[in-house]
N, C-alpha and C positions, 0 to 999 in steps of 0.2 A: 504495500497498501503506501502510495506518495503522499508526501508533504501536505498535499491537498484535499486529497480524495475525501470525498465526506461518505454518506448514506442518503438516500430517499427520505429520508424520517427526518435529518437535519433539514434538510432542504425545504422540508415543511415548513419546520419550527422558523426558521428565519423568515423564510417568506409570511409569515403568517404574525411573526414578530414587527415588520415592518407595518403590517395592514394594523393589527393595533397600535401601535406609536400614532401612526399617521392620525387614525380614527380619535385618537385621545387629545393628539394635540389639537386639532381640529375642531371638538369638541368644547374645549378649552376657550378657542379662540372665535369659537360662534357667542359662547357664553358673555364673550366678553365682549363682544361686539352689541348683545345685547341690556348692558348693563352700560356702555357708551350712551346707545338711546335715550335710555330713562335718565341718563347724565344729562344731555340736550333738551329731552322734554319729556317734565315728569308725565305721569301715569302707564298703565302695562297694557294698553286693549293694542295699540301697535307690536308694540313686543311681542305679547302674547301670538295676536296671528300672524308674526313674524317665526317664533320659533313652530306652532304649528307646521306653517306651511313647509318650513326645515324641515320637519319630523316625516310627513307627508310624502313631502319629494325627493326626501332618502330613501323612504322605505321601496317605493316604488324604483328606483336608482340601483338599490341593494339587491331585489330581487331579480329585475332583469338587466343589469348592465353591470355591476360590480359581482354578482354569483355568476356569469356568464365570463366573466375576466378571471377567476379565481379557477375556477376548473379549467379553463383554458391556459392556463399556467400550471396548473397540479400534471395536467397530462401532458404537459414539454417536459417539467420533469420527471416525469414517472420512463419517459420516452429516453433520458438520456442514457449511453453507452459508459461513461462513467462519469457520474455527478463529482464535481469540483467544489469546493464551498462556497465560490460566489456566482456559482450558477441558478441560483434559486429566484431570481430575478433575467431578463435580458436586460443588455448594456441597453438599451432603447432604451428599457424602462424606467434605469437610473437618470440620463437624461431629461425623457418626459417627466419625471419626479421634482428635478432638479429648476428646471421650468417652471411649472408650474407652483413650486415653494415661491417662487422670484415672484411670478404673476401675482401668486396671491398676497403675496408682500407691498405688492407696489400698491395693488388694488385695494387692504385695508388703509394703507398710510392715505392713497388719495380718498378715499371715504368718512375720515375723521372731520368730526364737525359739522358733519352733511346728515342731518337728520335720516334720510330716505337712504343714502347711498350704507349708512351703516345698517339698514334695516337690512338692505338687499345682501351685505356683508356675514349678517349672522346667518340669513336664511340658505346663503350659497354654503356657507363652513358648516352651519349644522346637516344641510341637506349631503354634503358629502362625509364627514363624521357617521348619522345615522348607516349611508349605505354602507365604510368600512368596515364598521361591529357588527351590522348587521349581516354581514357576508359572510364575514366573519366565521361561522359554521363549518362552513366547506372544507375549511383547511383540517378538523376533525375529525369529515368520515373515512370510511373505511377506502384505503388508496387499491388502484386496480393496478397491483403490480405487473409487470413486462413480465410473460416467462421465457426461456432460453427458444424456446422454439420460437415465438414471437417478436423477438428480437437481433433475429436473424434474417437478412434479405429476402 
């Protein structure tokens, strides 16, 4: 076994860990946006509407978009002939994730002080958090492991 060789299980755990970290960070960011909105304008009505909207959109995204992405990535992991520690996501995913983090930071900074924009960011961040956390159960479903016969050409 080489230094960076690993198991399918380890790759699943690392992929899930990234998924959970993203979900938790976005959850706290979304809740922070709701708090900022209430600092700008007193009242719970619109922040509550934003929170409910974010959760509902997140449930839909988790079920139909993020769940599919999880399954597709897990299928890719189980098809790896010799899994390496860094292969829990494709390199393009890390570039995409970095781009989304930078874009999210820019949008969040741009929204500050603008009630409607802060609420829109809360909806976006909460929907992503719910989608990530809601679809994470897929990482713990029993994996379909390739057999020797199915992995050969």
